[in-house]
C-alpha positions as CSV (number, residue, x, y, z in Angstrom):
1,X,188.7,161.4,62.0
2,X,189.3,158.9,59.2
3,X,187.1,159.3,56.1
4,X,186.5,156.1,54.0
5,X,184.8,156.2,50.6
6,X,185.0,152.5,49.6
7,X,183.9,149.3,51.4
8,X,187.5,148.0,51.3
9,X,188.8,151.1,53.0
10,X,186.1,151.0,55.7
11,X,186.7,147.3,56.4
12,X,190.4,147.8,56.6
13,X,190.1,150.6,59.1
14,X,187.8,148.9,61.5
15,X,189.8,145.7,61.2
16,X,192.8,147.5,62.5
17,X,191.2,148.4,65.8
18,X,192.1,146.7,69.1
19,X,189.5,144.0,69.5
20,X,189.2,144.9,73.2
21,X,187.7,148.2,72.1
22,X,184.0,148.5,71.4
23,X,182.7,150.1,68.2
24,X,179.6,152.2,68.0
25,X,177.9,153.0,64.7
26,X,175.4,155.7,63.6
27,X,173.9,155.2,60.1
28,X,172.6,158.5,58.6
29,X,171.6,160.0,55.3
30,X,173.4,163.3,56.1
31,X,171.8,166.7,56.5
32,X,172.9,166.3,60.1
33,X,171.1,168.0,63.0
34,X,171.2,167.8,66.8
35,X,169.2,164.6,66.7
36,X,172.0,162.8,64.7
37,X,174.7,164.5,66.8
38,X,173.1,163.3,70.0
39,X,173.5,159.7,68.7
40,X,177.2,160.3,67.9
41,X,177.7,161.6,71.5
42,X,175.8,158.6,72.9
43,X,178.1,156.3,70.9
44,X,181.2,158.2,72.2
45,X,180.0,157.8,75.8
46,X,179.1,154.1,75.5
47,X,181.8,152.8,73.1
48,X,185.6,153.2,72.7
49,X,185.3,154.1,69.0
50,X,182.5,155.5,66.9
51,X,181.7,155.3,63.2
52,X,179.1,157.3,61.2
53,X,177.9,156.6,57.7
54,X,176.5,159.2,55.3
55,X,174.6,157.7,52.4
56,X,171.3,158.8,50.8
57,X,169.9,155.4,50.0
58,X,167.9,155.4,46.8
59,X,166.3,152.1,47.5
60,X,164.2,153.4,50.4
61,X,162.6,156.2,48.3
62,X,159.5,155.7,46.2
63,X,159.2,157.0,42.6
64,X,157.3,160.1,43.7
65,X,159.3,160.8,46.8
66,X,162.0,163.3,47.6
67,X,165.2,161.5,46.8
68,X,166.4,164.1,44.3
69,X,165.8,167.1,46.6
70,X,166.7,165.4,49.9
71,X,169.0,167.9,51.6
72,X,172.7,167.3,51.2
73,X,175.6,169.3,52.8
74,X,178.6,167.0,53.1
75,X,181.1,169.7,54.0
76,X,179.0,170.9,56.9
77,X,178.2,167.3,58.0
78,X,181.9,166.4,58.1
79,X,182.7,169.5,60.2
80,X,180.0,168.6,62.7
81,X,181.2,165.0,63.0
82,X,184.7,166.1,63.6
83,X,183.5,168.5,66.3
84,X,181.6,165.7,67.9
85,X,184.4,163.2,68.0
86,X,183.6,160.7,65.3
87,X,186.5,158.3,64.7
88,X,185.4,157.0,61.3
89,X,183.1,158.3,58.6
90,X,181.9,156.0,55.8
91,X,180.9,157.8,52.6
92,X,179.9,155.1,50.0
93,X,178.3,155.9,46.7
94,X,175.7,154.0,44.7
95,X,178.4,152.0,42.9
96,X,179.8,150.8,46.2
97,X,176.5,149.9,47.7
98,X,174.6,148.6,44.7
99,X,177.1,147.6,42.0
100,X,176.1,146.4,38.6
101,X,174.2,143.1,38.8
102,X,173.1,143.6,42.4
103,X,170.2,141.3,43.1
104,X,169.8,140.7,46.9
105,X,167.2,142.3,49.1
106,X,166.1,141.9,52.7
107,X,162.5,142.1,53.9
108,X,161.1,141.7,57.4
109,X,157.7,140.2,56.7
110,X,154.7,141.7,58.4
111,X,156.4,144.5,60.1
112,X,157.5,146.1,56.8
113,X,154.1,146.3,55.2
114,X,152.1,148.2,57.8
115,X,152.0,151.9,59.0
116,X,154.8,153.7,57.1
117,X,155.3,150.5,55.0
118,X,151.7,150.7,53.8
119,X,152.1,154.3,52.7
120,X,155.6,153.8,51.3
121,X,155.7,150.4,49.6
122,X,159.2,149.0,49.4
123,X,160.6,151.6,51.9
124,X,161.6,149.1,54.6
125,X,163.0,146.6,52.1
126,X,165.4,149.4,51.1
127,X,166.1,150.3,54.8
128,X,166.7,146.7,55.9
129,X,168.9,146.0,52.9
130,X,171.2,149.0,53.3
131,X,171.5,148.7,57.1
132,X,172.4,145.0,56.9
133,X,175.0,145.8,54.3
134,X,176.4,148.6,56.5
135,X,176.4,146.4,59.6
136,X,178.3,143.7,57.6
137,X,180.9,146.3,56.5
138,X,181.4,148.2,59.8
139,X,180.7,145.3,62.2
140,X,179.8,147.5,65.1
141,X,179.0,146.2,68.6
142,X,176.2,148.8,69.0
143,X,174.2,150.7,66.5
144,X,172.7,153.9,67.8
145,X,169.2,154.8,66.5
146,X,166.7,157.5,67.4
147,X,163.2,156.5,68.5
148,X,161.5,159.1,66.2
149,X,161.6,156.4,63.5
150,X,160.0,153.9,65.9
151,X,158.8,151.4,63.3
152,X,162.2,151.4,61.7
153,X,163.9,150.5,65.0
154,X,161.5,147.6,65.5
155,X,162.0,146.4,61.9
156,X,165.8,146.5,62.3
157,X,165.9,144.9,65.7
158,X,163.8,142.0,64.3
159,X,166.1,141.7,61.3
160,X,169.3,141.6,63.4
161,X,167.8,139.1,65.8
162,X,166.5,136.8,63.1
163,X,169.7,136.9,61.1
164,X,171.8,136.2,64.3
165,X,173.8,139.4,64.1
166,X,176.1,140.3,66.9
167,X,175.2,144.0,66.5
168,X,172.7,145.3,69.1
169,X,170.6,148.4,68.6
170,X,170.9,151.1,71.3
171,X,167.6,152.9,71.4
172,X,168.0,156.7,71.8
173,X,165.4,159.3,72.9
174,X,163.7,161.6,70.4
175,X,165.4,165.0,70.3
176,X,163.0,167.9,70.0
177,X,163.1,171.6,69.2
178,X,162.4,173.8,72.2
179,X,158.7,174.0,71.1
180,X,158.3,170.2,70.9
181,X,158.8,169.5,67.1
182,X,160.8,166.3,66.6
183,X,164.0,167.1,64.8
184,X,164.1,165.9,61.2
185,X,166.2,166.7,58.2
186,X,162.9,167.2,56.4
187,X,161.9,170.0,58.7
188,X,163.9,172.3,56.4
189,X,161.3,171.8,53.7
190,X,158.7,173.6,55.9
191,X,157.8,177.3,55.3
192,X,157.4,179.4,58.4
193,X,153.6,178.9,58.3
194,X,154.0,175.2,57.9
195,X,156.6,175.0,60.7
196,X,154.0,176.5,63.0
197,X,151.4,174.0,61.8
198,X,153.8,171.1,62.3
199,X,153.6,171.5,66.1
200,X,150.2,169.7,65.9
201,X,152.1,166.4,65.9
202,X,153.8,166.8,69.3
203,X,150.7,168.6,70.7
204,X,148.5,165.7,69.6
205,X,150.8,163.2,71.3
206,X,150.8,165.3,74.5
207,X,147.0,165.4,74.3
208,X,146.9,161.6,73.9
209,X,149.0,161.2,77.1
210,X,146.8,163.6,79.0
211,X,143.7,161.7,77.9
212,X,145.1,158.4,79.1
213,X,146.3,160.0,82.4
214,X,142.8,161.2,83.0
215,X,141.5,157.6,82.6
216,X,140.7,157.2,78.9
217,X,141.6,153.7,77.8
218,X,139.7,153.2,74.6
219,X,142.0,153.6,71.6
220,X,139.2,154.8,69.4
221,X,138.4,157.7,71.6
222,X,142.0,158.9,71.6
223,X,142.3,158.5,67.8
224,X,139.1,160.5,67.1
225,X,140.4,163.3,69.3
226,X,143.7,163.2,67.6
227,X,142.1,163.4,64.2
228,X,140.1,166.4,65.2
229,X,143.2,168.2,66.5
230,X,145.3,167.5,63.4
231,X,142.6,168.4,61.0
232,X,141.9,171.7,62.9
233,X,145.6,172.6,62.5
234,X,145.5,172.0,58.8
235,X,147.5,168.8,58.7
236,X,146.6,166.0,56.3
237,X,146.6,162.6,58.2
238,X,148.4,159.7,56.7
239,X,147.8,157.5,59.7
240,X,147.1,157.7,63.5
241,X,147.6,154.4,65.2
242,X,147.8,153.1,68.7
243,X,149.9,149.9,68.6
244,X,151.7,147.4,70.9
245,X,155.3,148.7,71.1
246,X,156.7,145.2,70.4
247,X,154.5,143.8,67.7
248,X,153.2,147.1,66.1
249,X,149.8,145.5,66.1
250,X,146.8,147.9,66.7
251,X,145.3,147.9,70.2
252,X,141.7,148.5,71.1
253,X,142.5,149.2,74.8
254,X,145.4,151.2,76.0
255,X,147.9,149.6,78.3
256,X,151.5,150.0,79.5
257,X,152.9,148.8,76.1
258,X,150.7,151.1,73.9
259,X,152.5,153.5,71.6
260,X,150.9,156.3,69.6
261,X,152.3,156.7,66.1
262,X,151.5,159.6,63.7
263,X,152.3,160.3,60.1
264,X,151.0,163.6,58.9
265,X,151.5,165.8,55.8
266,X,152.2,169.4,56.5
267,X,151.9,170.9,53.1
268,X,153.9,168.5,50.9
269,X,156.1,167.4,53.7
270,X,155.4,164.1,55.4
271,X,156.4,164.1,59.1
272,X,156.3,161.3,61.7
273,X,156.3,161.3,65.5
274,X,155.4,158.9,68.3
275,X,155.4,158.4,72.0
276,X,154.5,155.8,74.7
277,X,151.1,156.7,76.2
278,X,151.7,155.3,79.7
279,X,155.5,155.3,80.1
280,X,158.1,157.9,79.9
281,X,160.3,157.8,76.8
Protein backbone atom coordinates (compact mmCIF):
# COMPACT_ATOMS: atom_id res chain seq x y z
CA UNK A 1 0.00 0.00 0.00
CA UNK A 2 1.55 3.27 -1.16
CA UNK A 3 0.93 6.31 1.05
CA UNK A 4 1.14 9.73 -0.63
CA UNK A 5 1.05 13.00 1.28
CA UNK A 6 1.45 15.50 -1.56
CA UNK A 7 -0.47 16.07 -4.77
CA UNK A 8 2.65 15.51 -6.85
CA UNK A 9 3.31 12.17 -5.14
CA UNK A 10 -0.24 10.99 -5.74
CA UNK A 11 -0.26 12.10 -9.35
CA UNK A 12 3.07 10.40 -9.96
CA UNK A 13 1.88 7.11 -8.47
CA UNK A 14 -1.36 6.85 -10.42
CA UNK A 15 0.36 7.93 -13.63
CA UNK A 16 2.68 4.91 -13.36
CA UNK A 17 -0.15 2.41 -13.55
CA UNK A 18 -0.86 0.32 -16.60
CA UNK A 19 -3.50 2.26 -18.54
CA UNK A 20 -5.35 -1.00 -19.18
CA UNK A 21 -5.98 -1.28 -15.44
CA UNK A 22 -9.03 0.44 -14.01
CA UNK A 23 -8.74 2.62 -10.91
CA UNK A 24 -11.39 2.90 -8.22
CA UNK A 25 -11.46 5.70 -5.66
CA UNK A 26 -13.04 6.13 -2.22
CA UNK A 27 -12.92 9.67 -0.80
CA UNK A 28 -13.22 9.74 3.02
CA UNK A 29 -12.66 11.97 6.02
CA UNK A 30 -11.19 9.09 8.01
CA UNK A 31 -12.60 7.65 11.25
CA UNK A 32 -13.25 4.61 9.08
CA UNK A 33 -15.99 2.12 9.84
CA UNK A 34 -17.51 -0.87 8.08
CA UNK A 35 -19.45 1.43 5.74
CA UNK A 36 -16.22 2.92 4.38
CA UNK A 37 -14.53 -0.47 4.21
CA UNK A 38 -17.44 -1.90 2.21
CA UNK A 39 -16.73 0.81 -0.39
CA UNK A 40 -13.07 -0.20 -0.52
CA UNK A 41 -14.03 -3.83 -1.02
CA UNK A 42 -16.49 -2.90 -3.77
CA UNK A 43 -13.72 -0.92 -5.44
CA UNK A 44 -11.40 -3.93 -5.17
CA UNK A 45 -14.00 -6.23 -6.71
CA UNK A 46 -14.88 -3.87 -9.57
CA UNK A 47 -11.51 -2.29 -10.41
CA UNK A 48 -7.94 -3.45 -10.85
CA UNK A 49 -6.53 -0.87 -8.45
CA UNK A 50 -8.04 1.11 -5.57
CA UNK A 51 -7.18 4.48 -4.03
CA UNK A 52 -8.56 5.99 -0.82
CA UNK A 53 -8.20 9.55 0.40
CA UNK A 54 -8.34 10.66 4.03
CA UNK A 55 -8.87 14.38 4.46
CA UNK A 56 -11.08 16.23 6.94
CA UNK A 57 -12.17 19.02 4.63
CA UNK A 58 -12.62 22.30 6.55
CA UNK A 59 -14.59 23.99 3.77
CA UNK A 60 -17.61 21.71 4.22
CA UNK A 61 -18.02 22.53 7.93
CA UNK A 62 -19.93 25.58 9.14
CA UNK A 63 -18.56 27.90 11.87
CA UNK A 64 -20.58 26.19 14.63
CA UNK A 65 -20.08 22.63 13.39
CA UNK A 66 -17.81 19.84 14.59
CA UNK A 67 -14.66 20.29 12.51
CA UNK A 68 -12.45 20.58 15.59
CA UNK A 69 -13.78 17.48 17.28
CA UNK A 70 -14.46 15.37 14.20
CA UNK A 71 -12.98 11.93 15.04
CA UNK A 72 -9.47 11.29 13.75
CA UNK A 73 -7.47 8.06 14.12
CA UNK A 74 -5.01 7.86 11.26
CA UNK A 75 -2.99 4.90 12.55
CA UNK A 76 -6.11 2.76 12.89
CA UNK A 77 -7.45 3.93 9.51
CA UNK A 78 -4.25 2.99 7.71
CA UNK A 79 -4.21 -0.46 9.32
CA UNK A 80 -7.81 -1.06 8.22
CA UNK A 81 -7.05 0.05 4.66
CA UNK A 82 -4.02 -2.23 4.48
CA UNK A 83 -6.13 -5.14 5.72
CA UNK A 84 -8.79 -4.40 3.09
CA UNK A 85 -6.40 -4.19 0.17
CA UNK A 86 -6.14 -0.50 -0.71
CA UNK A 87 -3.35 0.11 -3.22
CA UNK A 88 -2.93 3.86 -2.65
CA UNK A 89 -3.80 6.18 0.23
CA UNK A 90 -3.77 9.94 -0.31
CA UNK A 91 -3.24 12.00 2.87
CA UNK A 92 -3.17 15.67 1.86
CA UNK A 93 -3.14 18.52 4.38
CA UNK A 94 -4.77 21.94 4.14
CA UNK A 95 -1.66 23.46 2.55
CA UNK A 96 -1.89 20.93 -0.27
CA UNK A 97 -5.62 21.32 -0.87
CA UNK A 98 -6.08 25.04 -0.18
CA UNK A 99 -2.71 26.77 -0.59
CA UNK A 100 -2.23 30.47 0.11
CA UNK A 101 -4.19 32.55 -2.38
CA UNK A 102 -6.73 29.82 -3.15
CA UNK A 103 -9.81 31.39 -4.77
CA UNK A 104 -11.75 28.81 -6.77
CA UNK A 105 -14.99 27.17 -5.63
CA UNK A 106 -17.51 24.82 -7.24
CA UNK A 107 -21.24 25.06 -6.65
CA UNK A 108 -24.04 22.94 -8.12
CA UNK A 109 -26.90 25.42 -8.25
CA UNK A 110 -30.31 24.44 -6.94
CA UNK A 111 -29.34 21.02 -5.61
CA UNK A 112 -26.85 22.48 -3.12
CA UNK A 113 -29.20 24.90 -1.37
CA UNK A 114 -32.02 22.53 -0.36
CA UNK A 115 -32.36 19.86 2.35
CA UNK A 116 -28.95 19.56 4.04
CA UNK A 117 -27.79 22.56 2.04
CA UNK A 118 -30.49 24.69 3.62
CA UNK A 119 -29.44 23.61 7.11
CA UNK A 120 -25.72 23.79 6.36
CA UNK A 121 -25.09 26.80 4.09
CA UNK A 122 -21.93 26.37 2.03
CA UNK A 123 -21.61 22.68 2.88
CA UNK A 124 -22.05 21.36 -0.64
CA UNK A 125 -19.84 24.07 -2.09
CA UNK A 126 -17.08 22.67 0.10
CA UNK A 127 -17.93 19.08 -0.80
CA UNK A 128 -18.11 19.71 -4.55
CA UNK A 129 -14.87 21.69 -4.54
CA UNK A 130 -12.81 19.16 -2.63
CA UNK A 131 -14.20 16.16 -4.52
CA UNK A 132 -13.51 17.79 -7.89
CA UNK A 133 -9.96 18.52 -6.78
CA UNK A 134 -9.52 14.91 -5.62
CA UNK A 135 -10.92 13.57 -8.89
CA UNK A 136 -8.55 15.81 -10.85
CA UNK A 137 -5.60 14.52 -8.80
CA UNK A 138 -6.44 10.80 -8.68
CA UNK A 139 -8.24 10.55 -12.06
CA UNK A 140 -10.23 7.42 -11.16
CA UNK A 141 -12.48 5.51 -13.51
CA UNK A 142 -15.04 4.90 -10.76
CA UNK A 143 -15.67 6.70 -7.47
CA UNK A 144 -17.43 4.59 -4.84
CA UNK A 145 -19.91 6.47 -2.65
CA UNK A 146 -22.42 5.29 -0.07
CA UNK A 147 -26.11 6.12 -0.44
CA UNK A 148 -26.49 7.30 3.18
CA UNK A 149 -25.43 10.75 1.94
CA UNK A 150 -27.99 10.57 -0.86
CA UNK A 151 -28.12 14.30 -1.60
CA UNK A 152 -24.33 14.37 -1.78
CA UNK A 153 -24.34 11.58 -4.37
CA UNK A 154 -26.88 13.44 -6.54
CA UNK A 155 -24.95 16.72 -6.24
CA UNK A 156 -21.66 15.07 -7.20
CA UNK A 157 -23.15 13.05 -10.06
CA UNK A 158 -24.55 16.30 -11.46
CA UNK A 159 -21.23 18.08 -11.06
CA UNK A 160 -19.25 15.33 -12.81
CA UNK A 161 -21.75 15.18 -15.67
CA UNK A 162 -21.95 18.94 -16.12
CA UNK A 163 -18.15 19.30 -16.12
CA UNK A 164 -17.66 16.43 -18.58
CA UNK A 165 -15.63 14.31 -16.20
CA UNK A 166 -14.68 10.78 -17.23
CA UNK A 167 -15.15 9.61 -13.63
CA UNK A 168 -18.40 7.82 -12.88
CA UNK A 169 -19.96 7.40 -9.43
CA UNK A 170 -20.67 3.83 -8.35
CA UNK A 171 -23.63 4.00 -5.95
CA UNK A 172 -23.17 1.70 -2.95
CA UNK A 173 -25.84 0.49 -0.49
CA UNK A 174 -26.18 1.92 3.00
CA UNK A 175 -24.39 -0.24 5.56
CA UNK A 176 -26.25 -0.59 8.83
CA UNK A 177 -25.62 -1.87 12.31
CA UNK A 178 -27.46 -5.07 13.23
CA UNK A 179 -30.28 -3.01 14.79
CA UNK A 180 -30.73 -0.84 11.69
CA UNK A 181 -28.77 2.31 12.56
CA UNK A 182 -26.95 3.61 9.48
CA UNK A 183 -23.19 3.53 10.06
CA UNK A 184 -21.62 6.97 10.47
CA UNK A 185 -18.41 8.32 11.96
CA UNK A 186 -20.60 10.66 14.01
CA UNK A 187 -22.31 7.74 15.76
CA UNK A 188 -19.41 7.70 18.19
CA UNK A 189 -20.64 11.03 19.57
CA UNK A 190 -23.78 9.32 20.90
CA UNK A 191 -24.16 8.34 24.54
CA UNK A 192 -25.72 4.89 25.18
CA UNK A 193 -29.10 6.55 25.77
CA UNK A 194 -28.78 8.63 22.59
CA UNK A 195 -27.65 5.56 20.64
CA UNK A 196 -30.94 3.87 21.54
CA UNK A 197 -32.93 6.97 20.54
CA UNK A 198 -31.11 7.14 17.19
CA UNK A 199 -32.91 4.01 16.06
CA UNK A 200 -35.93 6.23 15.43
CA UNK A 201 -34.43 7.20 12.05
CA UNK A 202 -34.33 3.72 10.52
CA UNK A 203 -37.59 2.78 12.27
CA UNK A 204 -39.28 5.83 10.75
CA UNK A 205 -38.08 4.86 7.28
CA UNK A 206 -39.39 1.33 7.81
CA UNK A 207 -42.73 2.77 8.92
CA UNK A 208 -42.86 4.94 5.78
CA UNK A 209 -42.31 1.92 3.57
CA UNK A 210 -44.98 -0.03 5.42
CA UNK A 211 -47.47 2.82 5.02
CA UNK A 212 -46.83 2.98 1.29
CA UNK A 213 -47.07 -0.80 0.96
CA UNK A 214 -50.48 -0.63 2.67
CA UNK A 215 -51.70 1.85 0.06
CA UNK A 216 -50.86 5.26 1.51
CA UNK A 217 -49.73 7.51 -1.34
CA UNK A 218 -50.07 11.05 0.04
CA UNK A 219 -46.70 12.42 1.12
CA UNK A 220 -48.25 14.65 3.77
CA UNK A 221 -49.75 11.66 5.56
CA UNK A 222 -46.41 9.85 5.71
CA UNK A 223 -44.56 12.98 6.84
CA UNK A 224 -47.02 13.64 9.68
CA UNK A 225 -46.67 10.05 10.92
CA UNK A 226 -42.89 10.33 10.70
CA UNK A 227 -42.90 13.56 12.70
CA UNK A 228 -44.95 11.92 15.44
CA UNK A 229 -42.63 8.92 15.62
CA UNK A 230 -39.41 10.94 15.81
CA UNK A 231 -40.82 13.43 18.30
CA UNK A 232 -42.03 10.59 20.50
CA UNK A 233 -38.52 9.11 20.50
CA UNK A 234 -36.99 12.40 21.63
CA UNK A 235 -35.36 13.37 18.34
CA UNK A 236 -35.28 16.96 17.11
CA UNK A 237 -36.28 17.12 13.45
CA UNK A 238 -34.19 19.16 11.03
CA UNK A 239 -36.20 17.97 8.04
CA UNK A 240 -38.35 15.12 6.78
CA UNK A 241 -38.82 15.24 3.04
CA UNK A 242 -40.28 12.99 0.37
CA UNK A 243 -38.53 13.85 -2.89
CA UNK A 244 -37.99 12.66 -6.43
CA UNK A 245 -34.81 10.60 -6.37
CA UNK A 246 -33.39 12.32 -9.45
CA UNK A 247 -34.32 15.97 -8.94
CA UNK A 248 -34.61 16.08 -5.11
CA UNK A 249 -37.81 18.10 -5.56
CA UNK A 250 -40.65 17.50 -3.06
CA UNK A 251 -43.47 15.21 -4.16
CA UNK A 252 -47.08 15.43 -3.04
CA UNK A 253 -47.90 11.92 -4.23
CA UNK A 254 -45.61 8.94 -3.74
CA UNK A 255 -44.47 6.97 -6.79
CA UNK A 256 -41.68 4.61 -7.84
CA UNK A 257 -39.10 7.40 -7.77
CA UNK A 258 -39.96 8.78 -4.32
CA UNK A 259 -37.26 8.80 -1.69
CA UNK A 260 -37.71 9.62 2.00
CA UNK A 261 -34.90 11.73 3.45
CA UNK A 262 -34.42 12.46 7.16
CA UNK A 263 -32.12 14.74 9.12
CA UNK A 264 -32.58 14.50 12.89
CA UNK A 265 -30.68 15.74 15.92
CA UNK A 266 -30.19 13.15 18.64
CA UNK A 267 -28.86 15.26 21.47
CA UNK A 268 -26.28 17.50 19.79
CA UNK A 269 -25.52 15.01 17.01
CA UNK A 270 -27.08 15.50 13.59
CA UNK A 271 -27.79 12.21 11.82
CA UNK A 272 -29.13 11.57 8.32
CA UNK A 273 -30.75 8.55 6.69
CA UNK A 274 -32.92 7.77 3.67
CA UNK A 275 -34.59 5.06 1.66
CA UNK A 276 -36.67 4.51 -1.45
CA UNK A 277 -40.32 4.10 -0.46
CA UNK A 278 -41.34 1.75 -3.27
CA UNK A 279 -38.12 0.13 -4.49
CA UNK A 280 -35.48 -1.98 -2.77
CA UNK A 281 -32.20 -0.17 -2.10
